[in-house]
C-alpha positions in Angstrom: 0.0 0.0 0.0 1.3 3.5 -0.9 2.2 5.9 1.9 -0.7 8.1 0.9 -3.3 5.3 0.9 -5.9 5.5 3.6 -6.3 2.2 5.5 -9.6 0.7 6.7 -11.7 1.2 3.6 -12.6 -1.7 1.4 -12.1 -1.8 -2.4 -15.9 -2.1 -2.8 -16.3 1.2 -0.9 -13.8 2.9 -3.1 -15.6 1.5 -6.2 -19.0 2.8 -5.0 -17.5 6.3 -4.5 -16.0 6.1 -8.1 -19.4 5.2 -9.5 -21.1 8.0 -7.6 -18.6 10.5 -9.0 -19.3 9.3 -12.5 -23.0 9.8 -11.9 -22.4 13.3 -10.6 -20.2 14.3 -13.5 -22.2 12.9 -16.3 -24.0 16.3 -16.9 -20.8 18.3 -16.4 -19.4 19.5 -13.1 -19.6 22.9 -11.6 -16.6 24.6 -10.1 -17.1 23.2 -6.6 -17.7 19.7 -7.8 -14.6 19.8 -10.0 -12.5 20.9 -7.0 -14.1 18.2 -4.8 -13.4 15.6 -7.4 -9.8 16.6 -7.7 -9.3 16.4 -3.9 -10.9 12.9 -3.9 -8.9 11.7 -6.9 -5.6 12.8 -5.3 -6.4 11.8 -1.8 -5.7 8.0 -2.2 -3.9 6.2 -5.0 -6.7 3.7 -5.1 -9.2 6.4 -6.0 -7.3 7.1 -9.3 -6.8 3.4 -10.1 -10.4 2.4 -9.5 -11.9 5.4 -11.3 -9.6 4.9 -14.3 -10.4 1.1 -14.4 -14.1 1.9 -14.3 -13.8 4.1 -17.3 -11.6 1.5 -19.1 -14.4 -1.1 -18.7 -17.0 1.1 -20.4 -14.5 2.2 -23.0 -13.5 -1.3 -23.9 -17.0 -2.7 -24.1 -18.5 0.2 -26.2 -21.9 0.5 -24.5 -23.4 2.9 -27.1 -23.6 1.9 -30.7 -23.1 5.3 -32.2 -20.3 6.8 -34.3 -19.2 9.4 -31.6 -18.4 6.5 -29.2 -15.7 5.3 -31.5 -14.1 8.7 -31.5 -14.5 9.0 -27.7 -12.5 5.8 -27.2 -9.5 7.3 -29.0 -9.8 10.5 -27.0 -9.8 8.6 -23.7 -6.6 6.8 -24.6 -3.7 8.0 -22.5 -5.9 9.9 -20.0 -3.9 8.7 -17.0 -1.1 11.1 -17.7 -3.4 14.1 -18.2 -4.7 14.7 -14.7 -8.1 14.9 -13.0 -9.4 17.9 -15.0 -9.1 16.0 -18.3 -10.7 12.9 -16.8 -13.7 14.9 -15.6 -14.3 16.3 -19.1 -13.8 12.8 -20.7 -16.0 11.1 -18.3 -18.8 13.6 -18.6 -18.6 13.6 -22.4 -18.4 9.8 -22.7 -21.4 9.3 -20.4 -23.4 12.0 -22.2 -22.9 10.1 -25.4 -24.1 6.9 -23.8 -27.2 8.4 -22.3 -28.1 10.6 -25.3 -27.3 8.0 -27.9 -29.2 5.2 -26.2 -32.4 6.2 -28.1 -34.7 3.2 -28.0 -33.1 1.8 -24.8 -33.7 2.9 -21.2 -30.1 2.9 -20.2 -29.6 5.4 -17.4 -26.6 3.3 -16.2 -25.8 5.5 -13.3 -28.8 7.5 -12.4 -31.5 5.0 -11.5 -31.8 2.0 -9.1 -33.0 -0.2 -12.0 -31.3 -0.1 -15.4 -32.7 -1.7 -18.6 -30.3 -2.7 -21.3 -31.4 -4.2 -24.6 -30.0 -5.3 -28.0 -31.5 -4.7 -31.4 -32.4 -7.1 -34.2 -29.2 -8.5 -35.6 -27.0 -7.1 -32.8 -25.0 -9.1 -30.3 -24.2 -6.5 -27.6 -21.4 -6.7 -25.0 -21.9 -4.6 -21.8 -19.7 -4.0 -18.8 -21.5 -3.7 -15.5 -20.2 -1.4 -12.7 -18.6 -4.3 -10.7 -16.6 -5.6 -13.7 -19.1 -8.3 -14.6 -19.3 -8.7 -18.4 -22.6 -9.4 -20.0 -23.2 -10.3 -23.7 -26.8 -9.9 -25.0 -27.9 -12.0 -27.9 -29.9 -10.4 -30.6 -33.3 -9.0 -29.5 -32.5 -9.6 -25.8 -33.0 -7.4 -22.7 -31.9 -7.4 -19.0 -32.8 -5.2 -16.0 -29.9 -4.5 -13.6 -30.6 -3.7 -9.9 -27.5 -3.6 -7.8 -27.7 -2.9 -4.0 -25.3 -3.0 -1.1 -26.2 -6.6 -0.3 -26.6 -8.2 -3.8 -26.1 -7.8 -7.5 -29.4 -8.8 -9.2 -30.0 -9.0 -12.9 -33.4 -10.0 -14.5 -33.4 -11.6 -18.0 -36.4 -10.0 -19.6 -36.2 -11.7 -22.9 -33.8 -13.5 -25.2 -30.4 -14.9 -24.1 -27.5 -13.5 -22.3 -24.0 -14.7 -21.2 -22.7 -13.7 -17.8 -19.0 -13.6 -17.0 -19.3 -12.7 -13.3 -16.8 -10.7 -11.3 -15.9 -12.3 -8.0 -17.3 -10.6 -4.9 -17.7 -12.6 -1.7 -19.8 -9.8 0.0 -22.5 -9.5 -2.7 -23.9 -12.6 -4.5 -24.7 -12.3 -8.2 -28.2 -13.4 -9.0 -29.9 -13.8 -12.3 -33.8 -13.9 -12.2 -35.4 -15.6 -15.2 -39.0 -16.7 -15.2 -39.7 -18.3 -11.8 -36.1 -19.3 -11.3 -33.0 -17.8 -9.8 -29.4 -18.5 -10.8 -26.9 -17.7 -8.1 -23.3 -17.5 -9.4 -20.0 -17.8 -7.7 -17.5 -16.0 -10.0 -18.4 -18.0 -13.1 -19.4 -18.0 -16.8 -22.8 -19.2 -17.9 -25.7 -18.6 -20.4 -29.4 -18.1 -19.6 -31.9 -18.3 -22.4 -35.7 -17.7 -22.2 -37.9 -19.8 -24.5 -41.7 -20.1 -24.9 -42.5 -22.5 -22.1 -39.3 -22.3 -20.1 -35.6 -21.5 -19.9 -32.2 -23.1 -20.3 -29.2 -22.6 -18.1 -25.8 -23.6 -19.4 -22.7 -23.5 -17.2 -19.3 -23.0 -19.0 -17.1 -22.3 -16.0 -17.3 -22.2 -12.2 -20.5 -23.2 -10.3 -24.1 -22.0 -10.1 -27.0 -22.8 -7.9 -30.4 -23.0 -9.6 -33.4 -22.2 -7.4 -37.0 -22.6 -8.6 -40.0 -21.3 -6.6 -42.7 -23.6 -5.5 -46.1 -23.7 -7.2 -48.8 -24.7 -4.8 -51.5 -24.9 -7.5 -49.4 -27.6 -9.2 -48.1 -29.2 -6.0 -44.5 -28.3 -6.7 -42.0 -27.5 -3.9 -39.1 -25.1 -4.0 -36.1 -26.8 -5.7 -32.4 -26.1 -5.4 -29.9 -27.7 -7.8 -26.2 -27.3 -8.5 -24.7 -27.3 -12.0 -21.2 -28.4 -12.9 -19.1 -27.0 -15.8 -20.3 -28.4 -19.1 -23.8 -29.1 -17.8 -27.1 -27.6 -19.0 -30.6 -27.6 -17.5 -34.0 -26.9 -19.0 -36.8 -25.7 -16.7 -40.4 -25.9 -18.0 -42.8 -23.2 -16.8 -44.7 -24.4 -13.7 -42.7 -27.7 -13.5 -39.9 -29.1 -11.6 -36.4 -28.9 -13.2 -35.5 -31.7 -15.5 -32.2 -33.6 -15.2 -29.1 -31.9 -16.2 -27.4 -32.8 -19.5 -24.2 -32.1 -21.4 -24.0 -28.8 -23.2 -24.1 -29.0 -27.0 -20.9 -27.3 -28.2 -22.7 -25.8 -31.1 -24.8 -23.7 -28.6 -21.8 -22.1 -26.9 -20.1 -20.1 -29.7 -22.9 -17.6 -30.3 -21.2 -14.5 -28.8 -18.3 -14.9 -31.3 -20.6 -14.8 -34.3 -20.4 -11.1 -34.5 -18.3 -8.3 -36.0 -17.4 -4.9 -34.7 -17.5 -1.8 -36.9 -16.0 1.5 -36.0 -17.2 4.5 -38.0 -17.4 2.5 -41.2 -19.5 3.2 -44.3 -22.8 1.4 -44.7 -21.4 0.1 -48.0 -18.4 -1.6 -46.2 -20.7 -3.0 -43.5 -22.9 -4.6 -46.1 -19.9 -6.0 -48.0 -18.7 -7.7 -44.7 -22.2 -9.3 -44.3 -22.3 -10.5 -47.9 -19.0 -12.4 -47.4 -20.6 -14.7 -44.8 -23.3 -16.5 -46.8 -25.4 -17.1 -49.9 -28.0 -14.5 -49.1 -26.8 -11.0 -50.2 -27.9 -7.5 -49.2 -28.1 -5.1 -52.0 -27.9 -1.3 -51.3 -30.1 0.2 -54.0 -30.0 3.8 -52.5 -26.7 5.4 -53.6 -27.3 8.3 -51.2 -27.0 5.9 -48.2 -23.7 4.3 -49.2 -21.6 6.8 -47.3 -23.7 6.7 -44.1 -21.5 5.7 -41.1 -22.0 2.9 -38.6 -20.3 2.0 -35.3 -21.4 -1.1 -33.3 -21.5 -4.9 -33.4 -23.6 -7.0 -35.7 -24.3 -10.7 -36.0 -23.2 -10.8 -39.6 -24.1 -14.5 -40.1 -27.8 -13.4 -40.1 -28.2 -11.1 -43.1 -32.0 -10.9 -42.8 -31.7 -9.6 -39.2 -28.9 -7.2 -40.2 -30.9 -5.8 -43.1 -34.0 -5.3 -40.9 -31.9 -3.4 -38.3 -30.2 -1.3 -41.0 -33.5 -0.5 -42.7 -35.0 0.8 -39.4 -31.8 2.7 -38.5 -31.4 4.5 -41.8 -35.0 4.8 -42.8 -34.7 2.5 -45.8 -37.2 0.3 -47.6 -36.8 -3.4 -47.3 -37.7 -5.9 -50.1 -36.6 -9.0 -52.0 -35.6 -9.2 -55.6 -36.1 -12.1 -58.0 -32.9 -13.9 -56.9 -33.9 -13.8 -53.2 -31.4 -11.1 -52.3 -32.4 -8.5 -49.7 -32.8 -5.0 -51.2 -32.4 -1.8 -49.2 -33.7 1.1 -51.1 -35.2 4.6 -50.8 -38.7 4.6 -49.4 -39.9 7.0 -52.1 -38.8 4.6 -54.8 -41.1 1.9 -53.3 -44.0 4.3 -53.0 -43.9 5.3 -56.7 
């Protein structure tokens, strides 16, 4: 520990202070807040380390799929040597981009007790939570995050998500899905909601699966442990079935994605067209230079085309060869 470090305060307490500062600075600090932040930042070497690491997590994971975020990453590089005043400006600007650019998502990552995060059609979305846990949302999926001083709780609202859980002995990590709870212990696992139930697949570590009782159907509360490589399907209003081995074909879905950083729509479509027989044709020349930053599941051209059509206000159709055509809406209306 450095000579300037203050003993008696846990790393979790320092992390909570860093998150609170990010929340306070997201709309831009006034003079007194800037001075207070500089005092806090310099007061203990752990303050600077935890604060910078928190920014690094959001920076690496790219939590807003908008072109300015790509530029913001570059501007944040090397901030450690620039002092607290630069970090204040970078944090406020970066968080403003996240919150302003979220658009159809209810992000509010720092300002509300419950945060909803969603992915669009054709998008596989990585997200860094404040404790360092990494979550990957499959296309058309959503979670609600509600962290407290006693637990870290995430509800899977729809779709599928992978959780790479940061270790924290003081606060359990709990995923609620349907009528079940998955309690993790520093681990890597998938949870997927289906019509009629959910599937839990454990890739690393250990999880406890709890299902609530159903008096109407005579079911008691159940608690089961999963081992790495095991999967469990739980029907709605039924006791959990036996565990089974994970199908390796079901574990690679987060990798079936491609990241784009301020690239032209023409180049994005070219990347998608290299992955399969179904092609996307951009029939509106004026849209060719539009810019895109984000991640796409490029193995699914139909989903990508639907997302691009909605994002860039293009008409979606099929031609005689079965290719997907993105054109100007006025051409379709004529």
